[in-house]
ROKELO-177593 format. One record per residue (C-alpha): x, y, z. Coordinates in Angstrom, 2 decimals, always signed. Each point is the difference from the previous one (the first is absolute). Example, Ala and Ser with C-alpha at 12.3 -4.5 7.8 and 13.67 -1.06 7.14 Angstrom:
REM residues 2
+---------+---------+---------+
|    east |   north |      up |
+---------+---------+---------+
|  +12.30 |   -4.50 |   +7.80 |
|   +1.37 |   +3.44 |   -0.66 |
+---------+---------+---------+
***
This chain:
REM residues 495
+---------+---------+---------+
|    east |   north |      up |
+---------+---------+---------+
|  +16.12 |  -65.87 |  -37.26 |
|   +0.79 |   +3.59 |   +0.88 |
|   +1.33 |   +0.61 |   -3.50 |
|   -3.27 |   -1.31 |   -1.47 |
|   -2.05 |   +2.24 |   +2.27 |
|   +2.23 |   +2.94 |   -0.84 |
|   -0.30 |   -0.65 |   -3.72 |
|   -3.76 |   -0.35 |   +0.25 |
|   -0.17 |   +3.25 |   +1.94 |
|   +2.14 |   +1.79 |   -2.58 |
|   -2.16 |   -1.38 |   -2.79 |
|   -3.16 |   +1.28 |   +1.69 |
|   +1.59 |   +3.41 |   +0.54 |
|   +1.03 |   +0.14 |   -3.66 |
|   -3.50 |   -0.95 |   -1.17 |
|   -1.47 |   +2.74 |   +2.19 |
|   +2.59 |   +2.50 |   -1.27 |
|   -0.56 |   -1.06 |   -3.61 |
|   -3.75 |   +0.44 |   +0.35 |
|   +0.47 |   +3.53 |   +1.32 |
|   +2.55 |   +0.99 |   -2.66 |
|   -2.21 |   -1.15 |   -2.87 |
|   -2.51 |   +2.71 |   +0.93 |
|   +2.62 |   +2.72 |   -0.49 |
|   +0.04 |   +1.84 |   -3.29 |
|   +3.14 |   -0.74 |   -2.02 |
|   +1.05 |   -3.13 |   +1.92 |
|   +1.49 |   -2.62 |   -2.33 |
|   +0.90 |   -3.56 |   +0.91 |
|   +1.85 |   -2.68 |   -1.95 |
|   +0.09 |   -3.72 |   +0.80 |
|   +2.81 |   -2.44 |   -0.79 |
|   -0.14 |   -3.70 |   +0.71 |
|   +3.12 |   -1.24 |   +1.79 |
|   +0.90 |   -3.47 |   +1.21 |
|   +0.11 |   +1.24 |   +3.60 |
|   -3.36 |   +1.75 |   -0.32 |
|   -1.63 |   +2.87 |   -1.83 |
|   +1.92 |   +3.27 |   -0.24 |
|   -1.94 |   +3.27 |   -0.10 |
|   +1.22 |   +3.42 |   -1.13 |
|   -2.07 |   +2.98 |   +1.17 |
|   +0.38 |   +3.73 |   -0.62 |
|   -1.81 |   +3.25 |   -0.69 |
|   +0.07 |   +0.76 |   -3.71 |
|   +0.51 |   +3.76 |   +0.43 |
|   +2.73 |   -0.30 |   +2.63 |
|   +2.68 |   -2.19 |   -1.61 |
|   +2.21 |   +0.10 |   -3.08 |
|   -1.53 |   -2.52 |   -2.49 |
|   +3.18 |   -0.25 |   -2.09 |
|   +2.08 |   -1.18 |   +2.96 |
|   -2.73 |   -2.42 |   +0.99 |
|   -0.11 |   -1.65 |   -3.42 |
|   +3.78 |   -0.07 |   -0.55 |
|   +1.42 |   -0.66 |   +3.48 |
|   -2.65 |   -1.65 |   +2.20 |
|   -2.39 |   -2.19 |   -2.00 |
|   +2.71 |   -1.93 |   -1.95 |
|   +1.82 |   -0.85 |   +3.25 |
|   -3.18 |   -1.20 |   +1.69 |
|   -1.01 |   -2.20 |   -2.95 |
|   +3.35 |   -1.29 |   -1.30 |
|   +2.47 |   -0.12 |   +2.91 |
|   +0.38 |   -3.00 |   +2.31 |
|   -0.72 |   +0.69 |   +3.69 |
|   -1.55 |   -1.79 |   +2.95 |
|   -1.03 |   +3.01 |   +2.05 |
|   -0.05 |   +3.81 |   -0.13 |
|   +3.40 |   +0.26 |   +1.65 |
|   +1.56 |   -1.73 |   -3.01 |
|   -2.11 |   +2.08 |   -2.40 |
|   +1.12 |   +3.19 |   +1.74 |
|   +3.60 |   -0.81 |   -0.93 |
|   -0.98 |   +0.26 |   -3.68 |
|   -1.83 |   +3.34 |   +0.37 |
|   +2.24 |   +2.92 |   -1.18 |
|   -1.33 |   +2.50 |   +2.54 |
|   +1.17 |   +1.18 |   +3.39 |
|   -2.27 |   +0.76 |   +2.94 |
|   -2.14 |   -3.11 |   -0.57 |
|   -1.77 |   -1.40 |   +3.06 |
|   -0.95 |   -3.54 |   +1.06 |
|   -2.83 |   -0.26 |   +2.50 |
|   -2.91 |   -2.08 |   +1.28 |
|   -1.89 |   +3.09 |   +1.16 |
|   -2.87 |   +0.74 |   -2.40 |
|   -1.06 |   +3.16 |   +1.89 |
|   +2.66 |   +2.17 |   -1.69 |
|   -0.93 |   -0.98 |   -3.55 |
|   -2.56 |   +2.80 |   -0.43 |
|   +2.47 |   +2.71 |   +0.97 |
|   +2.75 |   -1.44 |   -2.21 |
|   -2.21 |   -0.27 |   -3.08 |
|   -0.86 |   +3.71 |   -0.08 |
|   +3.69 |   +0.83 |   +0.32 |
|   +0.83 |   -1.83 |   -3.21 |
|   +0.82 |   -3.48 |   +1.32 |
|   -1.24 |   -3.24 |   -1.47 |
|   -0.35 |   -3.17 |   +2.04 |
|   +0.72 |   -3.60 |   -0.93 |
|   -1.87 |   -2.57 |   +2.08 |
|   +0.99 |   -3.67 |   -0.02 |
|   -2.26 |   -2.64 |   +1.49 |
|   +1.17 |   -2.45 |   +2.66 |
|   +3.39 |   +1.70 |   +0.61 |
|   +1.39 |   +2.45 |   +2.52 |
|   +0.64 |   +2.88 |   -0.29 |
|   -3.11 |   +0.23 |   -2.14 |
|   +0.35 |   +3.53 |   -1.43 |
|   +2.77 |   +1.62 |   -2.03 |
|   -0.39 |   +3.79 |   -0.28 |
|   +1.84 |   +1.67 |   -2.88 |
|   +0.23 |   +3.81 |   -0.48 |
|   -1.02 |   +0.75 |   -3.56 |
|   -1.34 |   +3.60 |   +0.10 |
|   -0.94 |   +1.84 |   -3.14 |
|   +2.32 |   +3.02 |   +0.01 |
|   -1.83 |   +2.74 |   -1.86 |
|   +1.92 |   +3.18 |   +0.77 |
|   +0.82 |   +3.32 |   -1.58 |
|   +3.39 |   +0.47 |   -1.58 |
|   +2.44 |   +2.50 |   +1.49 |
|   -0.65 |   +3.38 |   -1.64 |
|   +0.94 |   +3.66 |   +0.39 |
|   -1.19 |   +1.96 |   +3.09 |
|   -3.30 |   +1.78 |   -0.55 |
|   -0.20 |   +2.18 |   +3.12 |
|   +3.71 |   +0.67 |   +0.63 |
|   +1.15 |   +0.20 |   -3.59 |
|   +3.41 |   +1.59 |   -0.57 |
|   +1.67 |   +1.22 |   -3.19 |
|   +3.40 |   -1.33 |   +1.08 |
|   +0.83 |   -3.07 |   +2.07 |
|   -1.38 |   -3.58 |   +0.07 |
|   -3.38 |   -0.71 |   -1.55 |
|   -1.10 |   -3.07 |   +1.99 |
|   -2.99 |   -0.01 |   +2.34 |
|   -1.42 |   -2.48 |   +2.46 |
|   -2.86 |   -2.32 |   -0.99 |
|   -2.67 |   -1.84 |   +2.00 |
|   +2.06 |   -3.15 |   +0.61 |
|   +2.02 |   -0.01 |   +3.24 |
|   +2.67 |   -2.40 |   -1.28 |
|   +0.61 |   +2.17 |   -3.07 |
|   +0.26 |   +3.10 |   +2.19 |
|   +2.46 |   -1.65 |   +2.38 |
|   +2.06 |   -1.11 |   -2.98 |
|   +0.12 |   +3.60 |   -1.28 |
|   +1.34 |   +1.08 |   +3.40 |
|   +2.53 |   -2.86 |   +0.21 |
|   +1.24 |   +0.82 |   -3.47 |
|   +1.10 |   +3.40 |   +1.28 |
|   +1.13 |   -1.21 |   +3.42 |
|   +1.72 |   -3.31 |   -0.76 |
|   +1.41 |   -0.36 |   +3.51 |
|   -0.43 |   -2.73 |   +2.63 |
|   -0.86 |   +2.65 |   +2.61 |
|   -3.34 |   +0.69 |   -1.71 |
|   -2.61 |   -1.40 |   +2.38 |
|   -3.56 |   -0.96 |   -1.00 |
|   -2.49 |   -0.98 |   +2.69 |
|   -3.36 |   -1.29 |   -1.29 |
|   -3.34 |   -0.38 |   +1.75 |
|   -3.70 |   -0.44 |   -0.84 |
|   -2.53 |   +2.76 |   +0.72 |
|   -3.79 |   -0.10 |   -0.33 |
|   -2.28 |   -2.66 |   +1.40 |
|   -1.65 |   -0.56 |   -3.40 |
|   +2.56 |   +1.04 |   -2.63 |
|   +3.11 |   -1.16 |   +1.94 |
|   +2.05 |   +2.47 |   -2.03 |
|   +3.76 |   -0.50 |   -0.01 |
|   +1.89 |   +2.98 |   +1.43 |
|   +3.79 |   +0.35 |   +0.09 |
|   +2.09 |   +2.34 |   +2.15 |
|   +3.31 |   +0.73 |   -1.75 |
|   +3.10 |   +1.52 |   +1.62 |
|   +3.79 |   -0.18 |   -0.07 |
|   +1.52 |   -1.72 |   +3.02 |
|   +2.82 |   +2.02 |   +1.48 |
|   -1.45 |   +3.32 |   -1.20 |
|   -3.70 |   +0.07 |   +0.92 |
|   -0.86 |   +0.61 |   +3.63 |
|   -1.39 |   -3.19 |   +1.58 |
|   -2.65 |   +1.95 |   +1.93 |
|   -1.42 |   +1.39 |   -3.25 |
|   -0.14 |   -3.46 |   -1.54 |
|   -1.61 |   -1.59 |   +3.05 |
|   -2.49 |   +2.87 |   +0.30 |
|   -1.16 |   -0.49 |   -3.58 |
|   -0.21 |   -3.79 |   +0.34 |
|   -1.92 |   +0.18 |   +3.28 |
|   -2.50 |   +2.53 |   -1.33 |
|   -0.63 |   -2.07 |   -3.12 |
|   -0.52 |   -3.14 |   +2.08 |
|   -2.44 |   +1.88 |   +2.24 |
|   -2.17 |   +1.07 |   -2.95 |
|   -3.54 |   -1.34 |   +0.48 |
|   -1.71 |   +0.25 |   -3.38 |
|   -1.72 |   -2.52 |   -2.25 |
|   +1.49 |   +1.16 |   -3.30 |
|   +3.17 |   +1.72 |   -1.21 |
|   -0.37 |   +0.88 |   -3.67 |
|   +2.70 |   +2.63 |   -0.34 |
|   +2.92 |   +1.49 |   +1.93 |
|   -2.30 |   +2.93 |   +0.87 |
|   -1.83 |   -2.30 |   +2.44 |
|   +3.26 |   -0.64 |   +1.85 |
|   +0.91 |   +3.69 |   -0.17 |
|   -3.22 |   +0.97 |   +1.76 |
|   -0.08 |   -2.78 |   +2.59 |
|   +3.59 |   +0.39 |   +1.28 |
|   +0.10 |   +3.81 |   -0.11 |
|   +1.05 |   +1.75 |   +3.20 |
|   -3.02 |   +2.32 |   -0.24 |
|   -2.80 |   -1.35 |   -2.16 |
|   -2.01 |   +3.23 |   +0.42 |
|   +2.67 |   +2.16 |   -1.63 |
|   -0.53 |   +1.17 |   -3.60 |
|   +3.76 |   -0.30 |   -0.56 |
|   +1.32 |   -3.38 |   -1.24 |
|   +2.60 |   -1.31 |   +2.46 |
|   +1.56 |   -2.57 |   -2.33 |
|   +1.29 |   +0.90 |   -3.43 |
|   -1.19 |   -2.20 |   -2.86 |
|   +1.93 |   -0.39 |   -3.24 |
|   -0.14 |   -2.06 |   -3.19 |
|   +3.72 |   +0.34 |   -0.76 |
|   +2.42 |   -2.85 |   +0.91 |
|   +2.98 |   +2.36 |   -0.28 |
|   -1.46 |   +2.25 |   +2.68 |
|   -0.57 |   -2.99 |   +2.28 |
|   +3.62 |   -1.12 |   -0.44 |
|   +1.32 |   +3.47 |   +0.79 |
|   -2.15 |   +0.46 |   +3.10 |
|   +0.77 |   -3.48 |   +1.33 |
|   +3.68 |   +0.93 |   -0.22 |
|   -0.78 |   +2.99 |   +2.24 |
|   -1.19 |   -2.32 |   +2.76 |
|   -3.74 |   +0.14 |   -0.58 |
|   -2.36 |   -2.91 |   -0.57 |
|   -2.37 |   -0.95 |   -2.81 |
|   -3.36 |   -1.77 |   +0.22 |
|   -0.97 |   -2.02 |   -3.08 |
|   -3.61 |   -1.20 |   -0.31 |
|   -1.09 |   -2.68 |   -2.44 |
|   -2.51 |   +1.41 |   -2.49 |
|   +1.26 |   +3.58 |   +0.27 |
|   +2.30 |   +1.82 |   -2.45 |
|   +0.96 |   +2.49 |   +2.72 |
|   +2.52 |   -0.70 |   +2.78 |
|   -0.07 |   +1.81 |   +3.34 |
|   +3.05 |   +1.69 |   +1.53 |
|   +0.63 |   +1.04 |   +3.58 |
|   +0.82 |   +1.67 |   +2.23 |
|   -0.49 |   +3.04 |   -2.19 |
|   -0.10 |   +3.77 |   +0.39 |
|   -2.21 |   +2.75 |   -1.38 |
|   +2.74 |   +1.41 |   -2.24 |
|   +0.47 |   -3.37 |   -1.75 |
|   -3.47 |   +0.30 |   -1.51 |
|   +1.17 |   +3.02 |   -2.00 |
|   +3.20 |   -1.61 |   -1.26 |
|   -0.20 |   -1.73 |   -3.36 |
|   +2.47 |   -2.83 |   -0.53 |
|   +0.93 |   +1.62 |   -3.30 |
|   +1.81 |   +2.62 |   +2.12 |
|   +2.84 |   -2.49 |   +0.48 |
|   +0.49 |   -0.36 |   -3.75 |
|   +0.60 |   +3.72 |   -0.48 |
|   +2.75 |   +2.39 |   +0.97 |
|   -0.32 |   +0.92 |   +3.67 |
|   -0.61 |   +3.68 |   -0.74 |
|   -2.75 |   -0.77 |   -2.51 |
|   -1.58 |   -2.56 |   +2.33 |
|   +0.09 |   +2.45 |   +2.93 |
|   -1.66 |   +2.68 |   -2.11 |
|   -2.82 |   -2.37 |   -0.99 |
|   -0.54 |   -1.02 |   +3.64 |
|   -0.28 |   +3.63 |   +1.06 |
|   -2.47 |   +0.63 |   -2.84 |
|   -2.15 |   -2.91 |   +1.22 |
|   +0.01 |   +1.20 |   +3.60 |
|   -0.86 |   +3.57 |   -1.03 |
|   -2.75 |   -1.32 |   -2.28 |
|   -1.50 |   -2.04 |   +2.87 |
|   -0.09 |   +2.98 |   +2.37 |
|   -1.47 |   +2.11 |   -2.79 |
|   -2.65 |   -2.64 |   -0.74 |
|   -1.10 |   -0.21 |   +3.64 |
|   +0.04 |   +3.69 |   +0.90 |
|   -0.75 |   +2.11 |   -3.09 |
|   -3.78 |   -0.56 |   -0.25 |
|   -0.66 |   +0.38 |   +3.79 |
|   +2.22 |   +3.10 |   -0.07 |
|   -2.14 |   +1.46 |   -2.82 |
|   -3.18 |   -0.64 |   +2.03 |
|   +1.47 |   +1.41 |   +3.24 |
|   +1.32 |   +3.18 |   -1.60 |
|   -3.16 |   +0.83 |   -1.98 |
|   -2.27 |   -0.82 |   +2.96 |
|   +1.85 |   +1.60 |   +2.94 |
|   +3.24 |   +1.72 |   -1.06 |
|   -0.62 |   +1.76 |   -3.31 |
|   +1.97 |   +2.99 |   +1.35 |
|   +3.27 |   -1.89 |   -0.45 |
|   -0.58 |   -0.37 |   -3.74 |
|   +2.38 |   +2.28 |   -1.99 |
|   -1.81 |   +2.88 |   -1.73 |
|   +1.34 |   -1.07 |   -3.39 |
|   -1.66 |   -3.39 |   +0.43 |
|   -3.14 |   +1.17 |   +1.77 |
|   -1.58 |   +1.41 |   -3.14 |
|   +0.53 |   -3.23 |   -1.90 |
|   -1.58 |   -2.07 |   +2.78 |
|   -2.99 |   +2.33 |   +0.34 |
|   -0.60 |   -0.02 |   -3.74 |
|   +0.24 |   -3.80 |   -0.20 |
|   -2.57 |   -0.41 |   +2.81 |
|   -2.42 |   +2.70 |   -1.17 |
|   -2.57 |   -2.44 |   -1.37 |
|   +0.64 |   -2.90 |   +2.39 |
|   -3.04 |   -0.39 |   +2.31 |
|   +1.67 |   -2.41 |   +2.45 |
|   +2.33 |   +0.60 |   +2.95 |
|   +3.66 |   -1.07 |   -0.50 |
|   -0.52 |   -3.27 |   +1.94 |
|   -2.86 |   -1.23 |   -2.18 |
|   +1.78 |   +1.20 |   -3.12 |
|   +3.11 |   -1.96 |   +0.98 |
|   -2.02 |   -3.10 |   +0.90 |
|   -1.72 |   +0.00 |   -3.40 |
|   +3.31 |   +0.05 |   -1.86 |
|   +1.76 |   -2.45 |   +2.33 |
|   -2.92 |   -2.41 |   -0.27 |
|   +0.04 |   +0.29 |   -3.80 |
|   +3.75 |   -0.73 |   -0.04 |
|   -0.49 |   -3.07 |   +2.21 |
|   -2.81 |   -1.26 |   -2.24 |
|   +2.23 |   +0.32 |   -3.06 |
|   +2.85 |   -1.71 |   +1.82 |
|   -2.14 |   -2.95 |   +1.10 |
|   -1.61 |   -0.33 |   -3.42 |
|   +3.39 |   +0.01 |   -1.69 |
|   +1.34 |   -2.63 |   +2.42 |
|   -2.95 |   -2.41 |   -0.36 |
|   -0.45 |   +0.17 |   -3.76 |
|   +2.26 |   -1.79 |   -2.53 |
|   +3.31 |   +1.79 |   -0.53 |
|   -0.66 |   +1.69 |   -3.34 |
|   -3.52 |   +1.07 |   +0.93 |
|   +1.16 |   +1.15 |   +3.46 |
|   +2.64 |   +2.29 |   -1.49 |
|   -2.57 |   +1.53 |   -2.33 |
|   -2.48 |   +0.54 |   +2.83 |
|   +2.66 |   +1.68 |   +2.14 |
|   +1.18 |   +2.42 |   -2.66 |
|   -3.25 |   +0.81 |   -1.80 |
|   -2.12 |   -0.06 |   +3.15 |
|   +2.36 |   +2.34 |   +1.84 |
|   +0.04 |   +2.53 |   -2.82 |
|   -3.73 |   -0.11 |   -0.68 |
|   -1.17 |   +0.08 |   +3.62 |
|   +2.51 |   +2.67 |   +1.03 |
|   -0.86 |   +2.29 |   -2.90 |
|   -3.74 |   -0.52 |   +0.44 |
|   +0.18 |   +0.66 |   +3.77 |
|   +1.81 |   +3.33 |   -0.53 |
|   -2.31 |   +1.14 |   -2.80 |
|   -3.09 |   -0.95 |   +2.02 |
|   +1.25 |   +2.07 |   +2.95 |
|   +0.15 |   -2.98 |   +2.38 |
|   +3.67 |   +0.58 |   +0.78 |
|   +2.76 |   +2.50 |   -0.67 |
|   +2.77 |   -0.58 |   -2.50 |
|   +2.61 |   +0.71 |   +2.70 |
|   -1.28 |   -2.84 |   +2.21 |
|   -0.14 |   -2.27 |   -3.05 |
|   +3.74 |   +0.53 |   -0.50 |
|   +0.67 |   -0.48 |   +3.73 |
|   -1.93 |   -3.30 |   +0.19 |
|   +1.59 |   -1.31 |   -3.20 |
|   +3.50 |   +0.73 |   +1.34 |
|   -0.90 |   -1.65 |   +3.33 |
|   -1.14 |   -3.13 |   -1.85 |
|   +3.23 |   -0.07 |   -2.02 |
|   +2.00 |   +0.40 |   +3.21 |
|   -1.63 |   -3.09 |   +1.52 |
|   +0.97 |   -2.04 |   -3.07 |
|   +3.70 |   +0.58 |   +0.64 |
|   -0.06 |   -2.40 |   +2.97 |
|   +1.69 |   -3.25 |   -1.15 |
|   -2.04 |   -2.23 |   +2.34 |
|   -3.69 |   -0.22 |   -0.94 |
|   -1.33 |   -0.61 |   +3.51 |
|   +1.73 |   +3.11 |   +1.34 |
|   -1.49 |   +2.08 |   -2.83 |
|   -3.45 |   -1.19 |   +1.15 |
|   +0.80 |   +1.24 |   +3.51 |
|   +0.96 |   +3.41 |   -1.37 |
|   -3.32 |   +0.17 |   -1.85 |
|   -1.94 |   -0.79 |   +3.18 |
|   +1.82 |   +2.49 |   +2.25 |
|   -0.92 |   +2.92 |   -2.24 |
|   -3.76 |   -0.19 |   +0.72 |
|   +0.04 |   +0.39 |   +3.82 |
|   +2.53 |   +2.81 |   -0.45 |
|   -2.48 |   +1.76 |   -2.31 |
|   -2.72 |   -0.11 |   +2.67 |
|   +2.34 |   +1.21 |   +2.75 |
|   +1.28 |   +2.81 |   -2.24 |
|   -3.56 |   +1.14 |   -0.69 |
|   -1.03 |   +0.02 |   +3.67 |
|   +3.16 |   +1.28 |   +1.74 |
|   +2.19 |   +1.39 |   -2.76 |
|   +3.79 |   -0.14 |   +0.18 |
|   -0.06 |   -0.66 |   +3.75 |
|   -2.13 |   -3.09 |   -0.58 |
|   +2.38 |   -1.16 |   -2.72 |
|   +2.95 |   +0.41 |   +2.36 |
|   -1.76 |   -2.04 |   +2.69 |
|   -0.96 |   -2.72 |   -2.49 |
|   +3.56 |   -0.21 |   -1.34 |
|   +1.33 |   -0.18 |   +3.55 |
|   -2.42 |   -2.86 |   +0.72 |
|   +1.24 |   -1.88 |   -3.08 |
|   +3.62 |   +0.58 |   +1.06 |
|   -0.69 |   -1.34 |   +3.50 |
|   -1.65 |   -3.05 |   -1.54 |
|   +3.04 |   -0.61 |   -2.22 |
|   +2.36 |   +0.44 |   +2.96 |
|   -1.87 |   -2.67 |   +1.94 |
|   -0.30 |   -2.39 |   -2.94 |
|   +2.30 |   -3.02 |   -0.26 |
|   +0.80 |   -2.66 |   -2.60 |
|   +0.62 |   -3.44 |   +1.52 |
|   +0.77 |   +1.83 |   +3.22 |
|   +2.53 |   +2.41 |   -1.57 |
|   -0.56 |   +3.79 |   -0.30 |
|   -1.92 |   +0.86 |   -3.17 |
|   +1.14 |   +3.65 |   -0.08 |
|   +3.73 |   -0.78 |   +0.12 |
|   +2.53 |   +1.44 |   -0.69 |
|   -1.78 |   +3.29 |   +0.80 |
|   -1.22 |   -1.34 |   +3.33 |
|   +1.90 |   -1.49 |   +1.69 |
|   +2.53 |   +2.28 |   -1.64 |
|   +2.74 |   -2.09 |   -1.58 |
|   +2.32 |   +2.11 |   -2.19 |
|   +1.85 |   -3.04 |   -1.36 |
|   -3.19 |   -1.27 |   -1.67 |
|   -0.53 |   +3.25 |   -1.94 |
|   +2.56 |   -1.20 |   -2.55 |
|   -2.84 |   -1.86 |   -1.72 |
|   -3.14 |   +1.76 |   +1.15 |
|   -1.14 |   +3.39 |   -1.31 |
|   +2.97 |   -0.03 |   -2.39 |
|   +2.14 |   -2.88 |   -1.24 |
|   +3.73 |   +0.48 |   +0.44 |
|   +2.62 |   -1.97 |   -2.00 |
|   +0.39 |   -3.69 |   +0.75 |
|   +3.52 |   +0.35 |   +1.37 |
|   -1.32 |   +2.28 |   +2.76 |
|   -2.77 |   -2.41 |   +1.03 |
|   +2.35 |   -2.24 |   +1.97 |
|   -2.52 |   -0.92 |   +2.73 |
|   -3.32 |   -1.76 |   -0.13 |
|   -3.11 |   +1.86 |   +1.28 |
|   +0.09 |   +0.13 |   +3.79 |
|   -3.80 |   -0.04 |   +0.13 |
|   -0.18 |   -3.76 |   -0.75 |
|   +2.67 |   -0.91 |   +2.59 |
|   +2.09 |   -2.11 |   -2.42 |
|   +2.29 |   -2.62 |   +1.52 |
|   +2.75 |   +1.16 |   -2.33 |
|   +0.05 |   +3.82 |   -0.13 |
|   +3.01 |   +0.64 |   -2.22 |
|   -0.19 |   -0.56 |   -3.73 |
|   +3.02 |   -1.21 |   -1.99 |
|   +0.28 |   +3.37 |   -1.76 |
|   +3.47 |   +1.54 |   +0.29 |
|   +1.17 |   -3.06 |   +1.93 |
|   +3.45 |   -1.07 |   -1.23 |
|   -0.48 |   -3.57 |   +1.20 |
|   -3.23 |   -0.41 |   -1.89 |
|   +1.41 |   +1.65 |   -3.11 |
|   +2.52 |   -2.85 |   -0.15 |
|   -2.86 |   -2.51 |   -0.10 |
|   -1.43 |   -2.41 |   +2.50 |
|   -3.23 |   +0.05 |   +2.05 |
|   +1.09 |   +1.89 |   +3.11 |
|   -3.19 |   +2.08 |   -0.09 |
|   -1.98 |   -3.00 |   +1.25 |
|   +2.38 |   -0.67 |   +2.89 |
+---------+---------+---------+
***
């Protein structure tokens, strides 16, 4: 009697569910008459793979011999199938690419089969962190593909992947990746706990996670490094850091990180150490030049023109003879024009964007000088400052450099060099207080750690870098470099 009541109840629930699903756009249902009762197949047309449905599911439902869904499930060539009597989870499963098979008068009544339509981009070359030498693979938007790219480079059992769902609506899959025995457990637990504590309805990209778990969300400086290169992830995981992979994002987050890492291109490790060190120094000099040169121009011409050398003073006076604006407004006009060109070039299609950047820069710069709106000296200064900001390998840090320049311009106009010194000191104090997953962001400069300078401002040879960065507190500090036991083979570096 109870079985009859239960079957009647399940039938009523299915009829109610079926009535609701028929109102949904794209819902398809198939009916097959079976000796035990009718069998229904339901799915969303845009969510499943139709080829697998026609080749692997429908023939088994119509041609195979079975008395219930448990027996049918044995014929289905898919893992992660589910048998249930609960109709409340059908809606959620359908949008995730499942199809359901309902069989009348049997229990369990529903068989859920994962059949998602995998439309994903193929692995291609890096677009943001492109390098002339070295690997040419980049992450894509699929989390399983990205984890496979990492595992391919770190084919070791110690590689740990911890997955979780984030976002009340999107329920985006997020994975925290580390190497057991090398990564500090506190860093791993800190990242996992912060991700679990995220209260947000949607996570579309790794940038959402980067902003929500940042130590200081009001800082213009990114506190987690993002990269699209699997080789960089593998190398940094081996240092004892952690990676955060987000489904739907082609960029993976790295932490804890330091300020200096944002100015280190991974291509540095494919070059001779002297060449790589020279390029790093050029980038750092270019960044300081980009931040300070335009405010310095405004400060000197507004308050400290007496420090200009006499040989240069005549050139500056002649270039500003017909300019009706003060240095601050003159600099703002050019900086704003450069930012407009940069944004236009970034938002337009690639070929058109390149044309806009080159032609627009030449035309606007020449016209501004000839019209007397700005001096030719400042035009050169602003152009060099813009080029200096482009040398930063990480795009988000280059945006920060662009933003910092504008408040420095205002301070330089109002207070001169003293104001610039105070503003720079304020930025330094902010950087000294900043942390990444609880670790000092300004290391190895502060706290001062001489051993970490082997791969900081300059990159020394690999055989000298025999210790992992102290800043991340790795469980295993020593590397197997110059270790006779490890040269003979074995895996002592994990012990």
